[in-house]
N, C-alpha and C positions, 0 to 999 in steps of 0.2 A: 504493499499499500504506500502510495506517495504521501509523504508528510511534509509539513512546513518546517523549514529550518530558520529560526531567528538567529541573528548574530550571536546574541547571548541573552540570558534572562534579564540581566541588569539593564541592557539596552531596551528591551521590550518594556520593562517597568518604567523606564525614563520616558519612553514614547507615551505611555499611558498618562503620566503626569503632565507632560507637555500638552497633550490633547485636552486633558481636563481643564487646564488653565485657559486654553483657547475657547472652549465651548461655554465657559462660565459667562461670557460676554455676549452670547448670541441672542437673536430676536425670536419671536414665536414663529413656528412653522405653520404652513397652511393647514387648515382643518380638513379632515376627510370629507369628501362628498357623500351625500346620502342618495340612495337609489329611489326614484319615484316609483310608486306602485300604481298600476292601472287597475281600476275597478270595473268589473263587469256589472255587479249589482252591489247594493248595500243592505246591511241588516237594519232591523228596526232600531238598533242602538247606534246606527250610523258608522259601524265598522265596515271595512272593505272586504269584499269577496273577490280575490283575484280571478281574472278571466281564465277559463280552463285552456290547458295547452293540448294540442293535438299530436305533438311530436315527442317521441322519446329519445331520439338520436339525431344530432346535428353534425354537419360538415361545415367548418368555418376556419378562419385564420387561427392558427395555434397561438397559445399564450407564450410558448417558448420563442424568444427572439430569433428571427431569420430561419424559421423551421417550416415554412409553408403552411399547409393545411394541418388541421387537427380534428379530432372527433370529441364531441361533447354530449353529455347525457342531458335530456330534457326533463328527467324526472329523478327523485332521490332513489338511492339504492342501499339496501342493507348488505352486510358481508354475505357472500354466497349467491346473491341474486344475479340472474342473467342480465347483462347490460346491452346486448345487441342480438339481432336475429341470428339463427344458426347459419353457419357458412360452409361453403365448399372448400376443399383443399385440392391442390394440384401437385403431382409429383414430377419434378424435373429430373429426367434420367441423365446422369453424367456419363455418357458414352461417347468418348471422343477418340479419334485416331491420333497417335503421337508420331509425328513425323519430324525427324531431325530435332528432337527435344522440344518441340512446340506442340500445342494442341491444334489440331487441324479444324476444330470447330470454328475458329476465326472470329468468335464473337461472344459466346455466352459468358465465360468467366470474366470478360472485361466489359460486359453490358451493364446498363442500369439495373436490369432485372436481378442480377446477382446480389445487389445491395438490399433487396427486399425478401430474400428467402430465409427460411427457418431450418433448423436441424429437423430431419424427417421423423425423429422420435416424437416431436411435438404433435404431429398429426396421426401417428400410428403407421406411417408409411415406410418405416425403416427396413421392412422386409421386401419391398417392392423391387429393389435392384441392389447391386453390389455397391454402387455409389450414386447418390441422389440428394436433392434438396427439395424442400416443400415451400409452396407458395400459398398463403391464405389471404384471399381478398377481404374487404371489410377492415375490421380492426387490426388484422394481421399485417396490413399494408398502409392503411390510412391513419391509424393511431400512432402518435409519437411516443417516444421513450424519454422520460425524465426520471432517472433512477431514484432520487430521493423520495419521489412522491408516486411511485408505481402503485396503481390502485385496481388493476385488473389482470387476470391471468386466464390463459386458454385451458379448455377441458376437451380432451379427445372425443370425437363423435363416433360415428359408426363406419364400417366398410360394407357397403351394400350396393345393389344394382337398381334401387328404386322400384323393385317389383317387376322389372322388364327384362327381356332378352335372356330368359332362362335357357341354360345350356348353350349360350352363344348362337341361338338360331335366328336372331333378328338382325337386320342391317345396321341397327343402332348400337350393337354391342361393340365395346371398345371406343365408342365415339364420345363418351362423357366420363368424367371422374367418378369413382366409386367411393371417394372419401367425403363424407357429408356430416353435418351436425356438429361442426367445430363451434363451440360456444366460448364466450368470454364472461366470466363472473367477477363480481366485485371482491377485491381482497381487503378492502377497507370501506367504511361508509362513505357514500358519495352524496353530495347535495346537488339539486338541480342546477344545471349550468356549469358543473365541474368538467374540466378536460379529462378524458380517459387516457391514462398512461400505461403502456405495457412494458415489459422488461426485455430490452434487447441484450443486456449484459454489458459489463464494463468493456470487454474486448472489442465489441462492435465499434464503440466510439474511439478507443485508443488506436485501433488499426486504421481509422479513417480520419486522422488529423488533418489531412489535406482537404477533407470535405467539411468537417465540423470545427476545425481549429482546436484550441485548448479548452474545450468544454469541460467545466467542472462536473465530476461524478460524485457518487455517494461518499467516498472517503474524503474528497476535498470539501464537500459541503459540511461534512461532520467537523473537520478541522476548522473551517471558517465559523461555524457555530460556537466552537469552543473559544475561539479568539473574541467573538462578539460578546460572549458571556463574560469573559475576563475583562474586557473593556467596559461593559456596562456596570459590572460590579465596582469598578474602580472610580466611576463617576460619582459626584455628589448627588444626594437624594433630590435636590430641586430639578436636576436634569432628568433623573430616572422617573420622577413623578410627573413630569411635563410641565412644571411651573416655569421652567426656562427651556427654551427650545434651541435646537442646533440650527443655525442659520447658514445660508449659502456663502457668506463671506468668508467662511473657513474652509472652503472647498480645496484651496491650494494646499493647505496643511495636510488634509486627509489624503490627497493624491500623492503627496511626497511620502507619506507613511506607507501607503499601499505598494508604491514602486520600490522604495528603498529597503523596507523591512520585511517584505513578504516575498521570499525567493521563488516559491513554487507558483508558476503562472496559472495553473488551474485553480489553486486556492485563492490567488489574487482575483481571478475572474468571479469566483464565488462570492467575494466580499462586495458590498455595494459600492458602485462607482461614485455616487453622489453622496455628500455629507448629509444631505437632507433625508436620506433613506436609512440612516443608521438606526433610528428608533424602530422602524418597522422590521429591520433585519434582526435586531436584538429581541423584539417581542414576539415576532412571528416565525423567525428562523430565516437563514439565508436562502433556502430553496424557495420559499414563498415570495421573498423579497425579489429574487431573480426573475420571477415571472411578472414583476412590476405591478403586483396586486390585481392582475387581470383574471386570475383564476379563483373562484369561478366567474364566468361570464354571467351577465344578466340574461334572462330569457328574452327580454325585448331586444337586447343586442343580437342575440342569436337568430331571432326571427328576422331582424332587419339586415343582417350581415352574413347569413349563412344559408344552407339548404337542409331541409329535412331529409334524413336518410332512413326514415322509419315508415314509409308509406307502402312498402311491399312486404308480403309474407311469402313463405316457401312452402309448396306442397307438390304432390304428384301432378305432373302436367297432364292436360287433356290431349296434347298433341302426341300422335303415335311416335314411339322410339325416342322421345325427347327426355325421358327420365323425370327430373323435377323441374318446376316452373315457378314464375313469380306471379303473385296474385295481389290485387289491389286491396289495401286495408281500409280504404275510404273511397267514396265516388270522386271521379275527376271529370272536369268539363273539357270539351274539345279545345285544344290549344294550351291547356294548363301544363306546367312543368310537374312531372311526376317524381323524377329522381335525378340527382347529379351523377355524372359519370367522369371522374377524373381519370386521366389516361397515362399509362407508362409507355414510352417509346422503346421499341425493341428491334434490333436489326433481324431481318428475316432469317439470315443464315444461322443466328444464334439458336434457333429452334430445330436445326437439323440434327439427325442422329448419324453417326459415322461408324465405320468399321474398318480395321486394318485389312490390307490385302497383302499378305506375304511380308508384312513389316516394311514394305517399300512404298506403298501407295495407300490411299484411303478412298472409300466410296460412300456416298450418302445412302443409307439403308432405309431412312424413313424420317418422319418429322414428329416432334414432341406433341403429345395430346393437347398441350396448351394452346396450340395454334387454332384449335376449334373455338376457343374463347376470345381470340384476338380479332380486331378489326383491321382490314387491310385493302389493298388494291392490287390487281394482278400485275400492274406495271411499276410497282413500288417495292423498294427493299425495306420500307418502314412497316412495322406492325404496331398497333396500339392496343394495349391491354387495359380494359376498364376495371378498376379495383375498389370501387365503392361497395358498401354492404349490399348484398343480394343481387348486385348487377349481373353476375355470371349465370343467373337462372332465367334471363329473359330470352325466350325462344323465338324461333321463326314461324310465322304464320302466313307468309306471302301476302296475297291480296286481302286476306282476312285480318291482317294486323290492325291493332287499335292504337299504335304508338309509333314514334319514329325518333331517330337521333338527329340532333341539330348542333352545330357548333355554337358554343357560348360566345357572347360579346359583351361590351360594356353596359348595354341596356338590359341584358337578361341574367347577369350574374353579379351579385353585390360584393363578392369577395375581392375582386380585382386580381384574381388568380390566373386566369387564361391569358397566355402570352400570344397575343394576336400576331406580333412580329415573327414568331416561329412559323407561322403559316406561309411566310414568304421566303423562308430559308430553303436551302437545298436539303435533300434527304441526308446527305453526308454530314452537313452542319447540325442538323436536328439530332442525329444519333450521337454526336459528340457532346451534347448537353448532358451534364452529370446530375440533373435533377429533373423531376416531373414538373410540367407546367402547362399541360393542355387539358381542356375541359369540354366535354359534350354534355348535352342535356337530353333526357328522355321526356318527350312531350306527347300528350294525347292527341291523336288524330280524329277522335270522335269521343262522345261521352262514354265514360267507362263506369260501370257499376261496382259497388263494393263487392268483393269476393270474385270478380272476373279476372281471368288470366290475362296478364299484360304481355303483349308480343310485338315484334317488329318484323319488317321485311328484310331478310339478309341479302337481297339483291339477286339478279339473274345469274351471276357467276356461281353463287353458292347453290341456287336452285338447280342449275344444270349439273353441277358436280354431284349433288345428292341423287338426282335421277339416274345419272350414270352408275353411281355406286349401287343403288337399289337394283338396277337392271343386271348388273354383273355379280351381285352377291349370290353366294351359294351357301345354303344352309350347312353348318359344320357340326358334326356330331363329336363334340369335344367334351372334355371333362368339365364338371361344374367348378366354378371359381370360389374363392373365399367369400366374395360378396354374396353369392347365392347360398352358400352354406350358412352364413350369418343370418340370413332371412329365414331359412327353412329348418335348421337343425336345432330342435329344442333340447335334446340330450346329447351330450358329447360321448362318443364311443371311447372305450379304453383301448390300450394297445393289445388287449387280449381279445378284442371283438373284431368285427369286420373292419378292415383298414380303410382309410380315406385315400383318394387318388393321390398319386405322387406329387401333383402340382400344388397341393395345399398342405398346411401344417397348423398346429395350434400354438397360440401364444397366450401368456397369462400376465395379468397386471399384478406386479408384486414388488415391494420394496425391500430389498435385502439389506439389513442393517447389522449383519454379523451373527454368527451362530451362538454367541454368548449374550445376546440381547435378552434381558430378563423378561421383557414384555412379550417377547414371541416364544421363547423356548419353554415348552412344558415337559418335554422328555426327550431322550436321545436314544437312537437305535430302537424306535418303537415298532419297526416292521419285522415281521418273522416270515420266512419263506419255507415252505415244505411242499412236497409233491401232491399233497391231498387238497390243501386249501389255498395255495398261492399266497397273495399279499394280504396279510391280516392287520387290522387296525381296531382293536377292541371288538365289541360286540356288534358294531355297526358296519363291519367290513363287507365289501362285495366279494363273495367267495368265488374264486376262479381256479381252474385247474391249469397249471403252467405246462406248456409244451416242454418235454425233457430237454431239449436243446437250449431253450431259453433258461430253464432252471439251472442247467449246468453253467451257463454264462453268469448267472447271478452268483452261484456258489463260488465260482472262480474269483470273482471280484470282491466278495464280502470281506475276506481277511485283509485286502490290500488297500481299501478305500475307507476313509473316515466318513461315516454317514451321519447326517443330521436331519431331524425331522422337526419342523417348526409349524406353529399354528398361523393361518392366514390372518392378517390384521389390515383393516383399512385405516391408515393413520390420520386421515382427515387433512385439513389444511391444504398443502399442496398435495392433492389427493393421490392415493395409490392408483386410482383409476386413470391418471393421466398417461399420455402416450410415452413419456420418458421412462415409465416404470413397466412397459410391456416387453416381456422377454420370452424367448422360445421355451416351451414346456411340453412334456409328454404326459398323458393322462393315464394313470395306473389304476384308479379305482373310482367308482361312482357310488355315493351313499345317499340314502334318503335324509331329508332335512328335518330334524326334530324340533325346530323352532316355530312350528305352526304354519310354515309356508310349504308350497308344493315344489319349489325349486330344489333341484339336486345339489349336493355338495361333492366336491372332488378332491382326490389326493393326486398330486403330480410330482414330477421331478423338473426342477428348474434348471435352465442353462443361462450362460451369459449372453448379453447382447450389447456389443460396443464396449465402452469403458466405464459405464455407470453401474454402481453397486455390484462390483466384480465378486463373484464366488471364487474363492481360492481354488487352484487346480487340483489340490489333494482332497477336496470336499465334494461329496455328492450330496445335493441339497434337495430334500423332499418336503413338500408343503402340503398340509392337510386342511380340510374345511374351506376350500376355495369355493365361492358361490359361482353359479353358472355365469352371472353377469360379468365376472372378472376373466372369463376365458373367451377369446375370439379366434376365428379362423383367419389366417393370413395366407396370401399367395406367396409361394417360393419365388426367389428372384427371377424376373423375366417371365413369369407364368400367368400374370393377370390379363384381363381384357385389354389393358393399356398397350400391351406388347403384341397383341394379336395381329397376325399378318393380314393385310387387306382392310384394316379398320378405317373407317371414314376420317379423312383429314382435309379440312378446308377452312380458311379464315372467313369471318363475317364480312360482308360487303354492304353496299347501299343500293337501293333501287336506281338512284341517279349518281352512280359512282364517280363519273368524270367530273360532274359539277361539285360533289362534296369533297373530292380529294385535291389538295393543292397541286398545281402543276409542277412546282419545284421538287416535289416528293416522288414524281414519276420518273424513275431513273433506270428502269429495267427495259431493255428492248432486245431485238434479236442479236445484236452484237455485244450485249452486256447482260448476260444471263447470270445473275447473282444467286 
């Protein structure tokens, strides 16, 4: 942890004395302004009833200086409550050819997209491929991270196929992500208007100093708070009590102190730059003061300066082969803005998949599934990914569409976010931009009723590509995927029953905290194996007969391996059910649940996944009393629908593509096939 180094303690004490003498002569500071409250109605006693708010989630300018957009809650939240609609997740497969020591992908690892991805364990996607990253639209991309005030965390959703394409027989199989229901819940109480902050981790910012500069992080804010506390305690009581205020005439002295006596630049940036902000920094803490008192925003400010991101709900689409869709949570009039669509610019080649050919050359073998969720033009190397909440669920309905995408402008968006000048840039210059700055709006093209599915027209290029795909699609009698088993399999088979197909496996949510954790360990070596009854676990064991060969393997290992049996515990907080605690497991026994529910309980053997909660190599770890909800089916690497040969891949277009797409971005022609 980076710490402040003062030249010596005596010098710092001298600084406090000098500053005290300065501020004893200051004038009163400006009083804080009071927020006006608008009344919808008044009670008989004359008190105000605030007007009801329709929106639970806003997109607006972040309270973090120079950080673009942020996400704000429109309603208060208690710890554990969901703060945003359930979201989809995309798995980005890192399959590149390595040619002369460089990645032949030519784009992804250096594209802006790479700055928005998460570890695949967050979404439960770690089993999808040998190397991959996860993308989570909504809060996973639009919410900022301010580590001292993180107030929301993600919870893994489900891996399923939305009830369609059983056994891969439909043309839509492999055409949409199977990772759904990613939710964000409050980690601390939130008041209405608070900005939602998620945890990017210290390393994200420390590795990107060229983007964020010397941004103070949690350790630096902690040290700055310690300094402010010491300073405030050293001041005379009239200053602390507010009878004498610190005026701007002493700014020069404070600036010298920050510059000369605080050596760590991040700590220096955590301290208030203005002497008039010392009181708020001491009373509220330097993280709150860093946000300039703008958090929380007022709801009136958010209504006037932001967009509602809470007008769409997610459910099973009425459109064949589409999976899930977006549905209106309230009525919309023709021409009304339904949803903001901030966009991330991506080079087209960054979504190519490559394969080595004899170690000397590489070939493009396919495209990432993510391209199906991007907006593009056939003559452009630019793809645009919409990343606002629920934006990825808006499906194609052709001539029956009830909405359309339009470019934002100064008259239609109050945030001042959309960079109109980028529309005049070349594709190459646009893709060199290291931040997002484009915005489209989803607008109703007719009146839309509450509960109606909202759809757009993806354009003639997409329509023709889908028709060709349907025409040439052949039903494939392939094994069921993990997504299908997760929807249909109520009881998990043990290793002694009929085996599952080789393309799927089981994984269990479990936090390994060591075999000597008193909270978990009830007994050791509780399993007994014999040829008559198999694996026993008290009176509730599932009695099976072991195959002699299997039994012999067990007996051979028993003297050599230290075995531990632990009870399954949901630790709460950063829940065991999160994706980072999902690890491979094999199911050994199934037991009835004696707690009054019909759910089965299971005994499993746990294995390591990545570097988290590592089980020592000399330990075989068995865990008992695992509930069915803690076991999921996962596809083995490269075996899910996403990897299916011939799966549909086509970016979203426009009915009037040439009019909507800037001419400077159309840089692909017959002589320049990117």
